[in-house]
C-alpha positions as semicolon CSV with decimal commas, in nm:
position;residue;x (nm);y (nm);z (nm)
1;X;9,018;18,455;17,263
2;X;9,323;18,350;17,063
3;X;9,228;17,985;17,099
4;X;8,874;18,056;16,979
5;X;9,006;18,237;16,671
6;X;9,242;17,952;16,592
7;X;8,963;17,698;16,632
8;X;8,730;17,893;16,404
9;X;9,007;17,938;16,147
10;X;9,093;17,566;16,150
11;X;8,731;17,455;16,127
12;X;8,663;17,698;15,843
13;X;8,976;17,574;15,666
14;X;8,863;17,210;15,694
15;X;8,514;17,293;15,572
16;X;8,660;17,473;15,267
17;X;8,881;17,172;15,193
18;X;8,573;16,950;15,198
19;X;8,384;17,193;14,974
20;X;8,664;17,195;14,716
21;X;8,697;16,816;14,722
22;X;8,321;16,795;14,668
23;X;8,349;17,031;14,370
24;X;8,616;16,801;14,227
25;X;8,385;16,500;14,270
26;X;8,084;16,674;14,119
27;X;8,264;16,831;13,823
28;X;8,493;16,529;13,768
29;X;8,787;16,768;13,746
30;X;9,113;16,689;13,921
31;X;9,193;16,974;14,159
32;X;9,514;17,122;14,294
33;X;9,629;17,349;14,578
34;X;9,310;17,292;14,776
35;X;9,494;17,388;15,096
36;X;9,589;17,730;14,955
37;X;9,239;17,815;14,834
38;X;9,090;17,686;15,159
39;X;9,331;17,894;15,369
40;X;9,248;18,209;15,169
41;X;8,872;18,150;15,205
42;X;8,906;18,077;15,578
43;X;9,106;18,396;15,636
44;X;8,854;18,610;15,445
45;X;8,558;18,457;15,629
46;X;8,734;18,514;15,962
47;X;8,780;18,890;15,909
48;X;8,453;18,939;15,718
49;X;8,242;19,033;16,027
50;X;8,483;19,316;16,111
51;X;8,471;19,477;15,764
52;X;8,125;19,635;15,805
53;X;8,051;19,616;15,434
54;X;7,684;19,520;15,462
55;X;7,489;19,228;15,323
56;X;7,536;19,322;14,957
57;X;7,908;19,382;15,005
58;X;7,946;19,046;15,182
59;X;7,757;18,876;14,901
60;X;7,982;19,030;14,633
61;X;8,290;18,941;14,834
62;X;8,177;18,578;14,852
63;X;8,121;18,577;14,475
64;X;8,472;18,710;14,421
65;X;8,610;18,457;14,667
66;X;8,441;18,178;14,472
67;X;8,612;18,297;14,152
68;X;8,950;18,305;14,326
69;X;8,907;17,960;14,484
70;X;8,811;17,803;14,151
71;X;9,100;17,974;13,971
72;X;9,350;17,852;14,230
73;X;9,213;17,499;14,262
74;X;9,134;17,396;13,904
75;X;9,308;17,407;13,568
76;X;9,097;17,530;13,281
77;X;9,172;17,617;12,918
78;X;8,823;17,708;12,803
79;X;8,535;17,910;12,945
80;X;8,328;17,592;12,983
81;X;8,603;17,430;13,190
82;X;8,592;17,735;13,420
83;X;8,214;17,773;13,444
84;X;8,156;17,407;13,531
85;X;8,357;17,395;13,858
86;X;8,238;17,747;13,945
87;X;7,876;17,637;13,914
88;X;7,955;17,322;14,115
89;X;8,117;17,540;14,383
90;X;7,790;17,727;14,440
91;X;7,586;17,405;14,427
92;X;7,809;17,236;14,685
93;X;7,798;17,538;14,916
94;X;7,420;17,539;14,886
95;X;7,409;17,167;14,979
96;X;7,632;17,205;15,285
97;X;7,471;17,531;15,389
98;X;7,129;17,370;15,363
99;X;7,243;17,069;15,566
100;X;7,378;17,294;15,844
101;X;7,065;17,511;15,843
102;X;6,841;17,203;15,864
103;X;7,043;17,064;16,155
104;X;7,037;17,397;16,340
105;X;6,663;17,430;16,296
106;X;6,602;17,075;16,412
107;X;6,831;17,074;16,718
108;X;6,893;17,447;16,788
109;X;7,271;17,396;16,796
110;X;7,486;17,657;16,624
111;X;7,839;17,573;16,745
112;X;8,107;17,576;16,474
113;X;8,234;17,229;16,561
114;X;7,881;17,096;16,511
115;X;7,869;17,262;16,168
116;X;8,198;17,089;16,083
117;X;8,058;16,752;16,194
118;X;7,745;16,806;15,981
119;X;7,959;16,899;15,680
120;X;8,179;16,590;15,725
121;X;7,874;16,363;15,752
122;X;7,714;16,527;15,448
123;X;8,041;16,488;15,254
124;X;8,056;16,115;15,329
125;X;7,700;16,073;15,201
126;X;7,772;16,299;14,901
127;X;8,093;16,110;14,812
128;X;7,912;15,774;14,832
129;X;7,628;15,893;14,609
130;X;7,864;16,050;14,354
131;X;8,077;15,733;14,341
132;X;7,767;15,527;14,265
133;X;7,647;15,784;14,010
134;X;7,980;15,801;13,825
135;X;8,005;15,422;13,822
136;X;7,656;15,391;13,672
137;X;7,730;15,663;13,418
138;X;8,054;15,490;13,320
139;X;7,871;15,161;13,275
140;X;7,593;15,330;13,074
141;X;7,854;15,475;12,837
142;X;7,953;15,120;12,741
143;X;7,605;14,969;12,726
144;X;7,434;14,890;12,396
145;X;7,097;14,764;12,283
146;X;7,147;14,426;12,116
147;X;6,911;14,211;11,913
148;X;6,982;13,841;11,862
149;X;6,807;13,650;11,583
150;X;6,783;13,273;11,601
151;X;6,540;13,008;11,473
152;X;6,320;13,277;11,319
153;X;6,280;13,468;11,647
154;X;6,427;13,795;11,770
155;X;6,544;13,857;12,125
156;X;6,641;14,200;12,257
157;X;6,866;14,270;12,553
158;X;7,123;14,516;12,685
159;X;7,495;14,439;12,654
160;X;7,805;14,577;12,823
161;X;8,120;14,628;12,618
162;X;8,400;14,484;12,831
163;X;8,758;14,556;12,724
164;X;8,862;14,266;12,946
165;X;8,667;14,011;12,742
166;X;8,934;13,878;12,506
167;X;8,791;13,529;12,474
168;X;8,813;13,361;12,132
169;X;8,667;13,033;12,019
170;X;8,967;12,821;11,906
171;X;8,743;12,616;11,673
172;X;8,595;12,902;11,467
173;X;8,856;13,169;11,552
174;X;8,569;13,407;11,631
175;X;8,529;13,631;11,938
176;X;8,300;13,503;12,211
177;X;8,025;13,720;12,355
178;X;7,913;13,604;12,698
179;X;7,547;13,569;12,795
180;X;7,396;13,475;13,131
181;X;7,154;13,189;13,184
182;X;6,855;13,424;13,187
183;X;6,915;13,528;12,826
184;X;7,025;13,177;12,727
185;X;6,695;13,034;12,852
186;X;6,501;13,289;12,647
187;X;6,683;13,159;12,337
188;X;6,635;12,793;12,431
189;X;6,340;12,757;12,666
190;X;6,355;12,377;12,656
191;X;6,702;12,370;12,818
192;X;6,703;12,410;13,194
193;X;6,981;12,496;13,435
194;X;7,006;12,132;13,540
195;X;7,069;12,035;13,176
196;X;7,352;12,285;13,161
197;X;7,509;12,172;13,488
198;X;7,510;11,804;13,390
199;X;7,604;11,881;13,028
200;X;7,296;11,710;12,890
201;X;7,264;11,576;12,537
202;X;7,026;11,864;12,456
203;X;7,323;12,102;12,437
204;X;7,474;11,911;12,146
205;X;7,173;12,005;11,930
206;X;7,274;12,372;11,932
207;X;7,457;12,497;11,625
208;X;7,834;12,449;11,673
209;X;7,773;12,373;12,039
210;X;8,097;12,278;12,217
211;X;8,305;12,357;12,523
212;X;8,611;12,578;12,527
213;X;8,869;12,629;12,799
214;X;8,890;12,954;12,990
215;X;9,189;12,833;13,188
216;X;9,375;13,092;13,398
217;X;9,668;13,068;13,636
218;X;9,429;12,985;13,921
219;X;9,174;12,763;13,747
220;X;9,104;12,554;13,439
221;X;8,734;12,600;13,370
222;X;8,530;12,544;13,057
223;X;8,226;12,721;12,918
224;X;7,971;12,612;12,661
225;X;7,972;12,815;12,338
226;X;7,735;12,804;12,044
227;X;7,644;12,985;11,725
228;X;7,335;13,197;11,656
229;X;7,210;13,322;11,322
230;X;7,260;13,695;11,362
231;X;7,332;13,968;11,617
232;X;7,256;14,338;11,566
233;X;7,454;14,594;11,765
234;X;7,390;14,964;11,717
235;X;7,275;14,922;11,358
236;X;7,557;14,681;11,266
237;X;7,456;14,326;11,178
238;X;7,693;14,038;11,259
239;X;7,637;13,704;11,088
240;X;7,673;13,382;11,286
241;X;7,835;13,522;11,602
242;X;7,955;13,293;11,880
243;X;7,792;13,323;12,222
244;X;7,923;13,169;12,541
245;X;7,708;13,072;12,839
246;X;7,839;13,216;13,165
247;X;7,688;13,124;13,499
248;X;7,850;13,426;13,663
249;X;7,616;13,691;13,799
250;X;7,749;13,983;13,593
251;X;7,398;14,129;13,577
252;X;7,439;14,258;13,932
253;X;7,761;14,440;13,836
254;X;7,664;14,582;13,495
255;X;7,286;14,554;13,481
256;X;7,307;14,361;13,152
257;X;7,252;14,003;13,035
258;X;7,538;14,009;12,785
259;X;7,910;14,092;12,785
260;X;8,038;14,195;12,443
261;X;8,384;14,102;12,325
262;X;8,651;14,372;12,311
263;X;8,653;14,337;11,928
264;X;8,315;14,507;11,916
265;X;8,460;14,834;12,047
266;X;8,475;14,971;11,692
267;X;8,120;14,865;11,605
């Protein structure tokens, strides 16, 4: 019997650790002392069946336990900072509880070790989804609607503000905003990819069209840069900005056709 109790205690402890880590992921709050809160919750859940306090009493005890776990595991200076992880705690428990219930109903297996395995699998899926979600949200925070005017036409696209883009055109001393070939071809439909690759004479017709070095320690490449009439970013109009044609597939990483220069951070 002692071994069974120890197993249940350990499995409950691990599940509570996973729950608290999930709360940290969901609320985007850095946690602390997860092991202490998890040990307290595991101990309470172990002795709960012997307390004979009824369904309502068990429910209120779980509510109080949630408050204690959040207080121990997360720093908060405002009510909002406390309510957010507390709400996430209930949401996460609902997710894992639902996953275990679904598995039990499907396969009629109620062993504690199986519940732990289901929780671990659900956590891996949850962590993957949250990582993707936070990455997309972070990218969206630095995305802007941009309108480029050239040759009497207007072209709209979405741009990503990249703090790592510090490229300047040495000829004009202006920052260089990178565009992919998709957007470049919408500006100049008569210039194909083959023209770009073989540096055709057509490129010289573009305003201030020239090549600049983007040499690094590992390579010494060049990109074609050119001037357009105007670029509007978030209500701010920039006269005669410099664009650079990049053949890199940054659209797959950021979901945009343009990489703004770091100088536009204050725009």
